[in-house]
C-alpha atoms as one frame of an Amber mdcrd trajectory, in Angstrom:
protein
  73.295  21.582  12.874  71.700  24.550  11.784  69.981  27.277  14.455  66.667
  25.635  12.670  67.399  22.092  13.656  68.454  23.127  17.360  65.483  24.543
  17.702  63.605  21.561  16.576  65.589  19.057  19.249  65.283  21.264  21.650
  61.677  22.023  21.494  61.215  17.894  20.164  61.258  15.972  22.342  63.370
  17.190  24.740  60.022  19.568  26.488  58.415  18.210  28.927  61.128  14.781
  29.659  63.189  14.144  32.517  66.522  15.405  32.974  68.223  12.626  34.552
  72.195  14.713  34.474  73.500  17.598  33.076  77.030  18.999  33.622  80.478
  18.942  31.704  81.790  16.041  30.175  84.330  14.280  31.877  87.193  16.478
  29.126  85.570  19.589  30.280  85.498  21.394  27.252  81.313  20.175  26.031
  78.213  20.316  28.632  76.216  17.411  28.253  72.743  16.689  29.012  71.108
  13.327  29.730  67.346  13.261  29.284  64.966  10.390  29.881  62.738  10.540
  27.030  59.520   8.256  26.555  61.437   5.220  28.057  64.789   5.928  26.425
  68.169   8.134  27.510  69.085  10.797  24.884  72.746  12.793  25.143  72.532
  16.627  24.223  76.130  17.846  23.785  76.763  21.201  23.954  79.896  21.058
  22.419  82.573  24.288  22.227  80.690  24.945  26.169  82.387  28.322  26.786
  79.721  29.691  29.450  77.424  27.989  31.889  75.067  28.390  34.684  72.795
  26.936  37.164  70.475  28.561  39.078  67.886  27.141  41.376  64.459  26.836
  40.843  62.956  25.447  43.692  60.742  28.316  45.416  62.888  29.840  49.076
  59.503  28.036  51.009  60.512  24.154  49.741  64.330  24.760  50.372  63.808
  25.062  54.110  61.081  22.074  53.904  63.187  20.448  52.371  67.033  21.404
  53.854  67.874  17.693  55.804  69.651  15.210  54.500  66.598  12.809  54.569
  65.202  14.719  51.051  68.649  13.250  49.375  68.242   9.488  50.587  64.962
   8.085  49.409  64.417   5.243  51.998  65.608   7.613  54.983  62.972  10.270
  53.779  60.259   6.866  53.526  61.225   6.328  57.232  60.818   9.895  58.175
  57.215   9.228  56.892  57.615  11.515  53.599  57.886  14.433  55.067  56.823
  17.238  52.824  59.297  18.773  50.560  61.220  18.532  47.440  62.842  14.959
  47.562  66.028  15.516  46.126  66.758  11.490  45.823  64.458  11.468  42.917
  67.972  12.277  41.627  65.978  13.609  37.980  63.839  17.134  36.965  61.487
  18.085  34.470  62.389  19.557  31.535  59.233  22.320  31.484  58.634  24.637
  30.779  62.092  23.381  28.726  64.069  24.715  26.722  64.676  27.917  24.308
  67.033  29.104  22.521  68.026  32.932  23.048  67.595  35.465  19.463  70.194
  37.869  19.317  72.123  36.853  21.990  74.663  39.797  23.096  76.602  37.063
  25.534  76.699  34.579  22.199  77.610  37.428  20.035  80.437  38.577  22.148
  81.971  34.929  22.536  81.621  34.689  18.482  83.940  37.864  18.276  86.528
  36.719  20.825  86.647  33.136  19.113  85.888  33.974  15.453  83.397  31.029
  15.285  79.924  30.841  15.934  78.231  31.094  19.246  74.857  29.944  20.580
  73.012  30.961  23.974  70.513  28.256  25.500  68.076  28.189  28.358  66.607
  25.620  29.871  63.729  25.673  32.223  62.730  22.782  34.854  61.630  22.458
  38.058  65.178  22.080  39.932  67.454  23.805  37.775  67.462  26.922  35.374
  70.456  26.244  33.096  72.064  29.160  30.639  75.113  27.901  28.478  76.794
  29.478  25.207  78.127  26.819  23.248  79.145  26.049  19.359  77.108  23.282
  18.047  74.864  20.382  19.657  74.860  16.719  18.803  72.007  14.378  20.389
  72.053  10.670  19.852  70.281   8.356  21.622  72.217   6.238  24.689  72.545
   2.443  24.923  73.521   0.987  27.982  76.577   0.383  27.262  77.566   3.749
  26.801  79.561   5.518  29.626  77.083   8.560  29.395  74.015   6.485  30.149
  72.667   6.992  34.053  72.433   3.671  35.434  69.286   5.074  37.928  67.412
   6.716  35.708  63.825   7.319  36.277  63.175   4.193  34.717  64.502   2.090
  37.878  62.320   4.449  40.561  59.069   3.780  41.644  56.219   5.567  39.385
  54.922   7.939  42.269  58.249  10.091  41.607  58.274  10.298  37.806  56.438
  12.938  37.910  57.470  15.973  40.133  54.263  18.590  40.484  53.766  20.892
  37.164  54.726  24.051  39.106  57.705  25.191  39.592  60.032  24.081  42.547
  56.881  22.991  44.130  56.183  19.852  46.327
């Protein structure tokens, strides 16, 4: 994929979609991100990922309110009268402000020299995590329910009140 194609794929339709899973592919070379976009799931595979980092985007005050394990289980959270805090059990994050291709990345340049291959850097900001990746190429494809990467507990299976967390990053 060219740099311009990558930029386009990272903007539309990934911008403001729901991230339902991210992490290294089972074979550990590539980094996968599964996005829920307009009732469909898409796999964004960042190939030959040499560096990946994830940090929280959830505000400290929200972490403090959301520390208890009831926030990781929707039924337990509801039994507790739905207290304020971030409900980790929603199992997705909002890709807002979304993904940015990092122009003139020093990290990508260093890896390009080490590997003698063109490398790229992307940052993906969500309401829950900030993700950074150094990778060689990006492949995007729509997933079918029969695909191993398909996320069974997607927003399609959740009640509507869980679909859109607050637009403010790290808020409840």
